[in-house]
mmJSON file of the N, C-alpha and C atoms, coordinates in Angstrom:
{"data_MODEL":{"atom_site":{
"group_PDB":["ATOM","ATOM","ATOM","ATOM","ATOM","ATOM","ATOM","ATOM","ATOM","ATOM","ATOM","ATOM","ATOM","ATOM","ATOM","ATOM","ATOM","ATOM","ATOM","ATOM","ATOM","ATOM","ATOM","ATOM","ATOM","ATOM","ATOM","ATOM","ATOM","ATOM","ATOM","ATOM","ATOM","ATOM","ATOM","ATOM","ATOM","ATOM","ATOM","ATOM","ATOM","ATOM","ATOM","ATOM","ATOM","ATOM","ATOM","ATOM","ATOM","ATOM","ATOM","ATOM","ATOM","ATOM","ATOM","ATOM","ATOM","ATOM","ATOM","ATOM","ATOM","ATOM","ATOM","ATOM","ATOM","ATOM","ATOM","ATOM","ATOM","ATOM","ATOM","ATOM","ATOM","ATOM","ATOM","ATOM","ATOM","ATOM","ATOM","ATOM","ATOM","ATOM","ATOM","ATOM","ATOM","ATOM","ATOM","ATOM","ATOM","ATOM","ATOM","ATOM","ATOM","ATOM","ATOM","ATOM","ATOM","ATOM","ATOM","ATOM","ATOM","ATOM","ATOM","ATOM","ATOM","ATOM","ATOM","ATOM","ATOM","ATOM","ATOM","ATOM","ATOM","ATOM","ATOM","ATOM","ATOM","ATOM","ATOM","ATOM","ATOM","ATOM","ATOM","ATOM","ATOM","ATOM","ATOM","ATOM","ATOM","ATOM","ATOM","ATOM","ATOM","ATOM","ATOM","ATOM","ATOM","ATOM","ATOM","ATOM","ATOM","ATOM","ATOM","ATOM","ATOM","ATOM","ATOM","ATOM","ATOM","ATOM","ATOM","ATOM","ATOM","ATOM","ATOM","ATOM","ATOM","ATOM","ATOM","ATOM","ATOM","ATOM","ATOM","ATOM","ATOM","ATOM","ATOM","ATOM","ATOM","ATOM","ATOM","ATOM","ATOM","ATOM","ATOM","ATOM","ATOM","ATOM","ATOM","ATOM","ATOM","ATOM","ATOM","ATOM","ATOM","ATOM","ATOM","ATOM","ATOM","ATOM","ATOM","ATOM","ATOM","ATOM","ATOM","ATOM","ATOM","ATOM"],
"id":[1,2,3,4,5,6,7,8,9,10,11,12,13,14,15,16,17,18,19,20,21,22,23,24,25,26,27,28,29,30,31,32,33,34,35,36,37,38,39,40,41,42,43,44,45,46,47,48,49,50,51,52,53,54,55,56,57,58,59,60,61,62,63,64,65,66,67,68,69,70,71,72,73,74,75,76,77,78,79,80,81,82,83,84,85,86,87,88,89,90,91,92,93,94,95,96,97,98,99,100,101,102,103,104,105,106,107,108,109,110,111,112,113,114,115,116,117,118,119,120,121,122,123,124,125,126,127,128,129,130,131,132,133,134,135,136,137,138,139,140,141,142,143,144,145,146,147,148,149,150,151,152,153,154,155,156,157,158,159,160,161,162,163,164,165,166,167,168,169,170,171,172,173,174,175,176,177,178,179,180,181,182,183,184,185,186,187,188,189,190,191,192,193,194,195,196,197,198],
"type_symbol":["N","C","C","N","C","C","N","C","C","N","C","C","N","C","C","N","C","C","N","C","C","N","C","C","N","C","C","N","C","C","N","C","C","N","C","C","N","C","C","N","C","C","N","C","C","N","C","C","N","C","C","N","C","C","N","C","C","N","C","C","N","C","C","N","C","C","N","C","C","N","C","C","N","C","C","N","C","C","N","C","C","N","C","C","N","C","C","N","C","C","N","C","C","N","C","C","N","C","C","N","C","C","N","C","C","N","C","C","N","C","C","N","C","C","N","C","C","N","C","C","N","C","C","N","C","C","N","C","C","N","C","C","N","C","C","N","C","C","N","C","C","N","C","C","N","C","C","N","C","C","N","C","C","N","C","C","N","C","C","N","C","C","N","C","C","N","C","C","N","C","C","N","C","C","N","C","C","N","C","C","N","C","C","N","C","C","N","C","C","N","C","C","N","C","C","N","C","C"],
"label_atom_id":["N","CA","C","N","CA","C","N","CA","C","N","CA","C","N","CA","C","N","CA","C","N","CA","C","N","CA","C","N","CA","C","N","CA","C","N","CA","C","N","CA","C","N","CA","C","N","CA","C","N","CA","C","N","CA","C","N","CA","C","N","CA","C","N","CA","C","N","CA","C","N","CA","C","N","CA","C","N","CA","C","N","CA","C","N","CA","C","N","CA","C","N","CA","C","N","CA","C","N","CA","C","N","CA","C","N","CA","C","N","CA","C","N","CA","C","N","CA","C","N","CA","C","N","CA","C","N","CA","C","N","CA","C","N","CA","C","N","CA","C","N","CA","C","N","CA","C","N","CA","C","N","CA","C","N","CA","C","N","CA","C","N","CA","C","N","CA","C","N","CA","C","N","CA","C","N","CA","C","N","CA","C","N","CA","C","N","CA","C","N","CA","C","N","CA","C","N","CA","C","N","CA","C","N","CA","C","N","CA","C","N","CA","C","N","CA","C","N","CA","C","N","CA","C","N","CA","C","N","CA","C"],
"label_alt_id":[null,null,null,null,null,null,null,null,null,null,null,null,null,null,null,null,null,null,null,null,null,null,null,null,null,null,null,null,null,null,null,null,null,null,null,null,null,null,null,null,null,null,null,null,null,null,null,null,null,null,null,null,null,null,null,null,null,null,null,null,null,null,null,null,null,null,null,null,null,null,null,null,null,null,null,null,null,null,null,null,null,null,null,null,null,null,null,null,null,null,null,null,null,null,null,null,null,null,null,null,null,null,null,null,null,null,null,null,null,null,null,null,null,null,null,null,null,null,null,null,null,null,null,null,null,null,null,null,null,null,null,null,null,null,null,null,null,null,null,null,null,null,null,null,null,null,null,null,null,null,null,null,null,null,null,null,null,null,null,null,null,null,null,null,null,null,null,null,null,null,null,null,null,null,null,null,null,null,null,null,null,null,null,null,null,null,null,null,null,null,null,null,null,null,null,null,null,null],
"label_comp_id":["UNK","UNK","UNK","UNK","UNK","UNK","UNK","UNK","UNK","UNK","UNK","UNK","UNK","UNK","UNK","UNK","UNK","UNK","UNK","UNK","UNK","UNK","UNK","UNK","UNK","UNK","UNK","UNK","UNK","UNK","UNK","UNK","UNK","UNK","UNK","UNK","UNK","UNK","UNK","UNK","UNK","UNK","UNK","UNK","UNK","UNK","UNK","UNK","UNK","UNK","UNK","UNK","UNK","UNK","UNK","UNK","UNK","UNK","UNK","UNK","UNK","UNK","UNK","UNK","UNK","UNK","UNK","UNK","UNK","UNK","UNK","UNK","UNK","UNK","UNK","UNK","UNK","UNK","UNK","UNK","UNK","UNK","UNK","UNK","UNK","UNK","UNK","UNK","UNK","UNK","UNK","UNK","UNK","UNK","UNK","UNK","UNK","UNK","UNK","UNK","UNK","UNK","UNK","UNK","UNK","UNK","UNK","UNK","UNK","UNK","UNK","UNK","UNK","UNK","UNK","UNK","UNK","UNK","UNK","UNK","UNK","UNK","UNK","UNK","UNK","UNK","UNK","UNK","UNK","UNK","UNK","UNK","UNK","UNK","UNK","UNK","UNK","UNK","UNK","UNK","UNK","UNK","UNK","UNK","UNK","UNK","UNK","UNK","UNK","UNK","UNK","UNK","UNK","UNK","UNK","UNK","UNK","UNK","UNK","UNK","UNK","UNK","UNK","UNK","UNK","UNK","UNK","UNK","UNK","UNK","UNK","UNK","UNK","UNK","UNK","UNK","UNK","UNK","UNK","UNK","UNK","UNK","UNK","UNK","UNK","UNK","UNK","UNK","UNK","UNK","UNK","UNK","UNK","UNK","UNK","UNK","UNK","UNK"],
"label_asym_id":["A","A","A","A","A","A","A","A","A","A","A","A","A","A","A","A","A","A","A","A","A","A","A","A","A","A","A","A","A","A","A","A","A","A","A","A","A","A","A","A","A","A","A","A","A","A","A","A","A","A","A","A","A","A","A","A","A","A","A","A","A","A","A","A","A","A","A","A","A","A","A","A","A","A","A","A","A","A","A","A","A","A","A","A","A","A","A","A","A","A","A","A","A","A","A","A","A","A","A","A","A","A","A","A","A","A","A","A","A","A","A","A","A","A","A","A","A","A","A","A","A","A","A","A","A","A","A","A","A","A","A","A","A","A","A","A","A","A","A","A","A","A","A","A","A","A","A","A","A","A","A","A","A","A","A","A","A","A","A","A","A","A","A","A","A","A","A","A","A","A","A","A","A","A","A","A","A","A","A","A","A","A","A","A","A","A","A","A","A","A","A","A","A","A","A","A","A","A"],
"label_entity_id":["1","1","1","1","1","1","1","1","1","1","1","1","1","1","1","1","1","1","1","1","1","1","1","1","1","1","1","1","1","1","1","1","1","1","1","1","1","1","1","1","1","1","1","1","1","1","1","1","1","1","1","1","1","1","1","1","1","1","1","1","1","1","1","1","1","1","1","1","1","1","1","1","1","1","1","1","1","1","1","1","1","1","1","1","1","1","1","1","1","1","1","1","1","1","1","1","1","1","1","1","1","1","1","1","1","1","1","1","1","1","1","1","1","1","1","1","1","1","1","1","1","1","1","1","1","1","1","1","1","1","1","1","1","1","1","1","1","1","1","1","1","1","1","1","1","1","1","1","1","1","1","1","1","1","1","1","1","1","1","1","1","1","1","1","1","1","1","1","1","1","1","1","1","1","1","1","1","1","1","1","1","1","1","1","1","1","1","1","1","1","1","1","1","1","1","1","1","1"],
"label_seq_id":[1,1,1,2,2,2,3,3,3,4,4,4,5,5,5,6,6,6,7,7,7,8,8,8,9,9,9,10,10,10,11,11,11,12,12,12,13,13,13,14,14,14,15,15,15,16,16,16,17,17,17,18,18,18,19,19,19,20,20,20,21,21,21,22,22,22,23,23,23,24,24,24,25,25,25,26,26,26,27,27,27,28,28,28,29,29,29,30,30,30,31,31,31,32,32,32,33,33,33,34,34,34,35,35,35,36,36,36,37,37,37,38,38,38,39,39,39,40,40,40,41,41,41,42,42,42,43,43,43,44,44,44,45,45,45,46,46,46,47,47,47,48,48,48,49,49,49,50,50,50,51,51,51,52,52,52,53,53,53,54,54,54,55,55,55,56,56,56,57,57,57,58,58,58,59,59,59,60,60,60,61,61,61,62,62,62,63,63,63,64,64,64,65,65,65,66,66,66],
"pdbx_PDB_ins_code":[null,null,null,null,null,null,null,null,null,null,null,null,null,null,null,null,null,null,null,null,null,null,null,null,null,null,null,null,null,null,null,null,null,null,null,null,null,null,null,null,null,null,null,null,null,null,null,null,null,null,null,null,null,null,null,null,null,null,null,null,null,null,null,null,null,null,null,null,null,null,null,null,null,null,null,null,null,null,null,null,null,null,null,null,null,null,null,null,null,null,null,null,null,null,null,null,null,null,null,null,null,null,null,null,null,null,null,null,null,null,null,null,null,null,null,null,null,null,null,null,null,null,null,null,null,null,null,null,null,null,null,null,null,null,null,null,null,null,null,null,null,null,null,null,null,null,null,null,null,null,null,null,null,null,null,null,null,null,null,null,null,null,null,null,null,null,null,null,null,null,null,null,null,null,null,null,null,null,null,null,null,null,null,null,null,null,null,null,null,null,null,null,null,null,null,null,null,null],
"Cartn_x":[-32.133,-31.156,-29.722,-28.831,-27.386,-26.959,-27.26,-26.741,-27.354,-28.601,-29.18,-28.546,-28.277,-27.595,-26.348,-25.622,-24.386,-24.362,-25.384,-25.357,-25.941,-26.848,-27.251,-26.046,-25.257,-24.053,-23.096,-22.932,-22.028,-22.688,-23.886,-24.577,-24.393,-24.469,-24.409,-22.986,-21.957,-20.639,-20.314,-21.06,-20.922,-21.504,-22.784,-23.424,-22.781,-22.224,-21.297,-20.151,-19.468,-18.225,-18.652,-19.709,-20.199,-20.714,-21.343,-21.604,-20.41,-19.589,-18.192,-17.429,-17.29,-16.717,-17.498,-18.785,-19.637,-19.38,-19.224,-19.123,-17.64,-16.82,-15.475,-15.422,-15.916,-16.016,-16.876,-17.998,-18.951,-18.729,-18.014,-17.815,-16.505,-16.638,-15.575,-14.273,-14.297,-13.18,-12.494,-13.352,-12.868,-12.342,-12.98,-12.695,-11.143,-10.793,-9.748,-8.549,-8.828,-7.784,-7.437,-8.803,-8.528,-7.591,-7.843,-7.012,-5.496,-5.202,-3.87,-3.14,-3.96,-3.466,-3.193,-4.126,-4.002,-2.677,-2.394,-1.213,0.292,0.095,1.11,1.367,0.313,0.466,0.913,0.45,0.937,2.29,2.817,4.263,5.25,4.526,5.408,5.813,5.388,5.518,4.926,3.805,2.819,2.5,2.565,2.089,0.643,-0.073,-1.459,-2.093,-1.608,-2.137,-2.189,-1.095,-1.19,-2.175,-2.286,-3.087,-4.556,-4.807,-6.214,-6.576,-5.659,-5.844,-6.151,-5.419,-5.483,-6.893,-7.362,-8.583,-9.702,-9.622,-10.594,-10.617,-9.339,-9.309,-9.836,-9.69,-10.323,-11.8,-12.263,-13.768,-14.383,-13.74,-14.263,-14.272,-13.209,-13.109,-14.19,-14.313,-15.513,-16.93,-17.077,-18.315,-18.541,-17.363,-17.524,-17.695,-17.145,-17.354,-18.627,-19.406,-20.7,-21.907],
"Cartn_y":[0.137,0.875,0.347,0.877,0.379,0.804,1.938,2.257,1.308,1.002,0.014,-1.399,-1.864,-3.261,-3.031,-2.114,-1.785,-1.998,-1.15,-1.113,-2.436,-3.144,-4.429,-5.397,-5.336,-6.204,-5.822,-4.763,-4.248,-4.625,-4.538,-5.176,-6.706,-7.314,-8.783,-9.112,-8.513,-8.866,-8.405,-7.272,-6.775,-7.743,-8.271,-9.104,-10.605,-10.837,-12.22,-11.995,-10.964,-10.769,-10.69,-10.037,-9.872,-11.234,-12.242,-13.404,-14.365,-14.269,-15.116,-14.626,-13.497,-12.974,-13.388,-13.391,-13.717,-15.271,-16.014,-17.458,-17.633,-17.035,-17.085,-16.684,-15.773,-15.307,-16.071,-16.612,-17.329,-18.845,-19.594,-20.931,-20.893,-21.721,-21.762,-22.402,-23.418,-24.001,-23.012,-22.302,-21.32,-20.075,-19.685,-18.557,-18.791,-19.998,-20.339,-20.148,-20.712,-20.782,-19.231,-18.511,-17.039,-16.398,-16.615,-16.047,-16.533,-17.658,-18.133,-17.428,-17.412,-16.665,-15.229,-14.585,-13.12,-12.886,-13.727,-13.754,-13.817,-14.849,-15.074,-13.767,-13.211,-12.102,-10.917,-10.728,-9.64,-9.795,-10.779,-11.27,-11.141,-11.102,-11.011,-12.451,-13.387,-14.898,-15.384,-14.644,-15.148,-13.833,-13.744,-12.732,-12.726,-11.561,-11.397,-12.059,-12.102,-12.744,-14.189,-14.757,-16.238,-16.62,-15.951,-16.026,-15.987,-15.27,-15.039,-16.175,-16.598,-17.851,-19.145,-19.14,-20.303,-20.237,-18.949,-18.904,-19.226,-18.863,-19.419,-20.814,-21.393,-22.9,-23.465,-23.109,-23.749,-23.497,-22.375,-22.261,-23.256,-23.022,-24.101,-25.498,-26.032,-27.276,-27.655,-26.669,-26.806,-26.93,-26.095,-26.152,-27.521,-28.028,-29.266,-30.396,-30.272,-31.5,-31.565,-30.326,-30.314,-30.87],
"Cartn_z":[-22.679,-23.258,-23.08,-23.543,-23.582,-22.173,-21.536,-20.352,-19.239,-19.295,-18.305,-18.379,-19.665,-19.811,-19.135,-19.375,-18.669,-17.372,-16.743,-15.28,-14.656,-15.493,-15.01,-14.915,-15.85,-15.878,-14.808,-14.473,-13.27,-11.951,-11.741,-10.593,-10.516,-11.578,-11.578,-10.954,-11.454,-10.956,-9.55,-9.156,-8.009,-6.861,-7.277,-6.382,-6.345,-7.655,-7.534,-6.575,-6.653,-5.812,-4.294,-3.884,-2.559,-2.096,-2.93,-2.608,-2.295,-3.075,-2.958,-1.697,-1.439,-0.356,0.93,0.98,2.156,2.424,1.335,1.413,2.236,1.571,2.226,3.608,4.114,5.438,6.421,5.784,6.446,6.923,6.025,5.974,6.897,7.986,9.071,8.477,7.52,7.0,5.924,5.297,4.225,4.956,6.061,6.902,7.483,7.877,8.598,7.53,6.32,5.237,4.885,4.707,4.519,5.43,6.677,7.725,7.587,7.175,7.042,5.903,4.719,3.518,3.759,4.563,4.835,5.705,6.475,7.329,6.467,5.445,4.798,3.746,3.356,2.392,3.278,4.454,5.464,5.758,5.792,6.18,5.043,3.846,2.501,2.265,2.816,2.412,1.139,0.94,-0.366,-0.982,-2.296,-3.164,-3.118,-3.007,-3.119,-4.298,-5.415,-6.638,-6.294,-5.675,-5.525,-4.318,-3.437,-2.4,-2.862,-3.769,-4.315,-5.219,-5.876,-6.782,-5.841,-4.803,-3.806,-3.198,-2.801,-2.11,-3.108,-4.301,-5.574,-5.662,-5.622,-5.852,-4.633,-3.444,-2.269,-2.407,-2.726,-2.797,-3.852,-4.981,-6.059,-5.475,-4.987,-4.525,-3.402,-2.517,-1.551,-2.255,-3.19,-3.947,-4.697,-5.306,-6.003,-4.988,-3.866,-2.866,-2.119,-2.31,-1.556,-2.384],
"occupancy":[1.0,1.0,1.0,1.0,1.0,1.0,1.0,1.0,1.0,1.0,1.0,1.0,1.0,1.0,1.0,1.0,1.0,1.0,1.0,1.0,1.0,1.0,1.0,1.0,1.0,1.0,1.0,1.0,1.0,1.0,1.0,1.0,1.0,1.0,1.0,1.0,1.0,1.0,1.0,1.0,1.0,1.0,1.0,1.0,1.0,1.0,1.0,1.0,1.0,1.0,1.0,1.0,1.0,1.0,1.0,1.0,1.0,1.0,1.0,1.0,1.0,1.0,1.0,1.0,1.0,1.0,1.0,1.0,1.0,1.0,1.0,1.0,1.0,1.0,1.0,1.0,1.0,1.0,1.0,1.0,1.0,1.0,1.0,1.0,1.0,1.0,1.0,1.0,1.0,1.0,1.0,1.0,1.0,1.0,1.0,1.0,1.0,1.0,1.0,1.0,1.0,1.0,1.0,1.0,1.0,1.0,1.0,1.0,1.0,1.0,1.0,1.0,1.0,1.0,1.0,1.0,1.0,1.0,1.0,1.0,1.0,1.0,1.0,1.0,1.0,1.0,1.0,1.0,1.0,1.0,1.0,1.0,1.0,1.0,1.0,1.0,1.0,1.0,1.0,1.0,1.0,1.0,1.0,1.0,1.0,1.0,1.0,1.0,1.0,1.0,1.0,1.0,1.0,1.0,1.0,1.0,1.0,1.0,1.0,1.0,1.0,1.0,1.0,1.0,1.0,1.0,1.0,1.0,1.0,1.0,1.0,1.0,1.0,1.0,1.0,1.0,1.0,1.0,1.0,1.0,1.0,1.0,1.0,1.0,1.0,1.0,1.0,1.0,1.0,1.0,1.0,1.0,1.0,1.0,1.0,1.0,1.0,1.0],
"B_iso_or_equiv":[0.0,0.0,0.0,0.0,0.0,0.0,0.0,0.0,0.0,0.0,0.0,0.0,0.0,0.0,0.0,0.0,0.0,0.0,0.0,0.0,0.0,0.0,0.0,0.0,0.0,0.0,0.0,0.0,0.0,0.0,0.0,0.0,0.0,0.0,0.0,0.0,0.0,0.0,0.0,0.0,0.0,0.0,0.0,0.0,0.0,0.0,0.0,0.0,0.0,0.0,0.0,0.0,0.0,0.0,0.0,0.0,0.0,0.0,0.0,0.0,0.0,0.0,0.0,0.0,0.0,0.0,0.0,0.0,0.0,0.0,0.0,0.0,0.0,0.0,0.0,0.0,0.0,0.0,0.0,0.0,0.0,0.0,0.0,0.0,0.0,0.0,0.0,0.0,0.0,0.0,0.0,0.0,0.0,0.0,0.0,0.0,0.0,0.0,0.0,0.0,0.0,0.0,0.0,0.0,0.0,0.0,0.0,0.0,0.0,0.0,0.0,0.0,0.0,0.0,0.0,0.0,0.0,0.0,0.0,0.0,0.0,0.0,0.0,0.0,0.0,0.0,0.0,0.0,0.0,0.0,0.0,0.0,0.0,0.0,0.0,0.0,0.0,0.0,0.0,0.0,0.0,0.0,0.0,0.0,0.0,0.0,0.0,0.0,0.0,0.0,0.0,0.0,0.0,0.0,0.0,0.0,0.0,0.0,0.0,0.0,0.0,0.0,0.0,0.0,0.0,0.0,0.0,0.0,0.0,0.0,0.0,0.0,0.0,0.0,0.0,0.0,0.0,0.0,0.0,0.0,0.0,0.0,0.0,0.0,0.0,0.0,0.0,0.0,0.0,0.0,0.0,0.0,0.0,0.0,0.0,0.0,0.0,0.0],
"pdbx_formal_charge":[null,null,null,null,null,null,null,null,null,null,null,null,null,null,null,null,null,null,null,null,null,null,null,null,null,null,null,null,null,null,null,null,null,null,null,null,null,null,null,null,null,null,null,null,null,null,null,null,null,null,null,null,null,null,null,null,null,null,null,null,null,null,null,null,null,null,null,null,null,null,null,null,null,null,null,null,null,null,null,null,null,null,null,null,null,null,null,null,null,null,null,null,null,null,null,null,null,null,null,null,null,null,null,null,null,null,null,null,null,null,null,null,null,null,null,null,null,null,null,null,null,null,null,null,null,null,null,null,null,null,null,null,null,null,null,null,null,null,null,null,null,null,null,null,null,null,null,null,null,null,null,null,null,null,null,null,null,null,null,null,null,null,null,null,null,null,null,null,null,null,null,null,null,null,null,null,null,null,null,null,null,null,null,null,null,null,null,null,null,null,null,null,null,null,null,null,null,null],
"auth_seq_id":[1,1,1,2,2,2,3,3,3,4,4,4,5,5,5,6,6,6,7,7,7,8,8,8,9,9,9,10,10,10,11,11,11,12,12,12,13,13,13,14,14,14,15,15,15,16,16,16,17,17,17,18,18,18,19,19,19,20,20,20,21,21,21,22,22,22,23,23,23,24,24,24,25,25,25,26,26,26,27,27,27,28,28,28,29,29,29,30,30,30,31,31,31,32,32,32,33,33,33,34,34,34,35,35,35,36,36,36,37,37,37,38,38,38,39,39,39,40,40,40,41,41,41,42,42,42,43,43,43,44,44,44,45,45,45,46,46,46,47,47,47,48,48,48,49,49,49,50,50,50,51,51,51,52,52,52,53,53,53,54,54,54,55,55,55,56,56,56,57,57,57,58,58,58,59,59,59,60,60,60,61,61,61,62,62,62,63,63,63,64,64,64,65,65,65,66,66,66],
"auth_comp_id":["UNK","UNK","UNK","UNK","UNK","UNK","UNK","UNK","UNK","UNK","UNK","UNK","UNK","UNK","UNK","UNK","UNK","UNK","UNK","UNK","UNK","UNK","UNK","UNK","UNK","UNK","UNK","UNK","UNK","UNK","UNK","UNK","UNK","UNK","UNK","UNK","UNK","UNK","UNK","UNK","UNK","UNK","UNK","UNK","UNK","UNK","UNK","UNK","UNK","UNK","UNK","UNK","UNK","UNK","UNK","UNK","UNK","UNK","UNK","UNK","UNK","UNK","UNK","UNK","UNK","UNK","UNK","UNK","UNK","UNK","UNK","UNK","UNK","UNK","UNK","UNK","UNK","UNK","UNK","UNK","UNK","UNK","UNK","UNK","UNK","UNK","UNK","UNK","UNK","UNK","UNK","UNK","UNK","UNK","UNK","UNK","UNK","UNK","UNK","UNK","UNK","UNK","UNK","UNK","UNK","UNK","UNK","UNK","UNK","UNK","UNK","UNK","UNK","UNK","UNK","UNK","UNK","UNK","UNK","UNK","UNK","UNK","UNK","UNK","UNK","UNK","UNK","UNK","UNK","UNK","UNK","UNK","UNK","UNK","UNK","UNK","UNK","UNK","UNK","UNK","UNK","UNK","UNK","UNK","UNK","UNK","UNK","UNK","UNK","UNK","UNK","UNK","UNK","UNK","UNK","UNK","UNK","UNK","UNK","UNK","UNK","UNK","UNK","UNK","UNK","UNK","UNK","UNK","UNK","UNK","UNK","UNK","UNK","UNK","UNK","UNK","UNK","UNK","UNK","UNK","UNK","UNK","UNK","UNK","UNK","UNK","UNK","UNK","UNK","UNK","UNK","UNK","UNK","UNK","UNK","UNK","UNK","UNK"],
"auth_asym_id":["A","A","A","A","A","A","A","A","A","A","A","A","A","A","A","A","A","A","A","A","A","A","A","A","A","A","A","A","A","A","A","A","A","A","A","A","A","A","A","A","A","A","A","A","A","A","A","A","A","A","A","A","A","A","A","A","A","A","A","A","A","A","A","A","A","A","A","A","A","A","A","A","A","A","A","A","A","A","A","A","A","A","A","A","A","A","A","A","A","A","A","A","A","A","A","A","A","A","A","A","A","A","A","A","A","A","A","A","A","A","A","A","A","A","A","A","A","A","A","A","A","A","A","A","A","A","A","A","A","A","A","A","A","A","A","A","A","A","A","A","A","A","A","A","A","A","A","A","A","A","A","A","A","A","A","A","A","A","A","A","A","A","A","A","A","A","A","A","A","A","A","A","A","A","A","A","A","A","A","A","A","A","A","A","A","A","A","A","A","A","A","A","A","A","A","A","A","A"],
"auth_atom_id":["N","CA","C","N","CA","C","N","CA","C","N","CA","C","N","CA","C","N","CA","C","N","CA","C","N","CA","C","N","CA","C","N","CA","C","N","CA","C","N","CA","C","N","CA","C","N","CA","C","N","CA","C","N","CA","C","N","CA","C","N","CA","C","N","CA","C","N","CA","C","N","CA","C","N","CA","C","N","CA","C","N","CA","C","N","CA","C","N","CA","C","N","CA","C","N","CA","C","N","CA","C","N","CA","C","N","CA","C","N","CA","C","N","CA","C","N","CA","C","N","CA","C","N","CA","C","N","CA","C","N","CA","C","N","CA","C","N","CA","C","N","CA","C","N","CA","C","N","CA","C","N","CA","C","N","CA","C","N","CA","C","N","CA","C","N","CA","C","N","CA","C","N","CA","C","N","CA","C","N","CA","C","N","CA","C","N","CA","C","N","CA","C","N","CA","C","N","CA","C","N","CA","C","N","CA","C","N","CA","C","N","CA","C","N","CA","C","N","CA","C","N","CA","C","N","CA","C","N","CA","C"],
"pdbx_PDB_model_num":[1,1,1,1,1,1,1,1,1,1,1,1,1,1,1,1,1,1,1,1,1,1,1,1,1,1,1,1,1,1,1,1,1,1,1,1,1,1,1,1,1,1,1,1,1,1,1,1,1,1,1,1,1,1,1,1,1,1,1,1,1,1,1,1,1,1,1,1,1,1,1,1,1,1,1,1,1,1,1,1,1,1,1,1,1,1,1,1,1,1,1,1,1,1,1,1,1,1,1,1,1,1,1,1,1,1,1,1,1,1,1,1,1,1,1,1,1,1,1,1,1,1,1,1,1,1,1,1,1,1,1,1,1,1,1,1,1,1,1,1,1,1,1,1,1,1,1,1,1,1,1,1,1,1,1,1,1,1,1,1,1,1,1,1,1,1,1,1,1,1,1,1,1,1,1,1,1,1,1,1,1,1,1,1,1,1,1,1,1,1,1,1,1,1,1,1,1,1]
}}}
């Protein structure tokens, strides 16, 4: 049904987000960068949107290098 398909897509994106966040938190080099960016956002030195883009770029680079 259409409802099931929609629910399955929502689960896909939820699982994807959960896996990406786990990767960020579990990888020591990524976790360190995450901590730095969180500090910059908390202090107002970096916009959340910019920090998020940098985290994704860092994760993407790590994935390509492995």
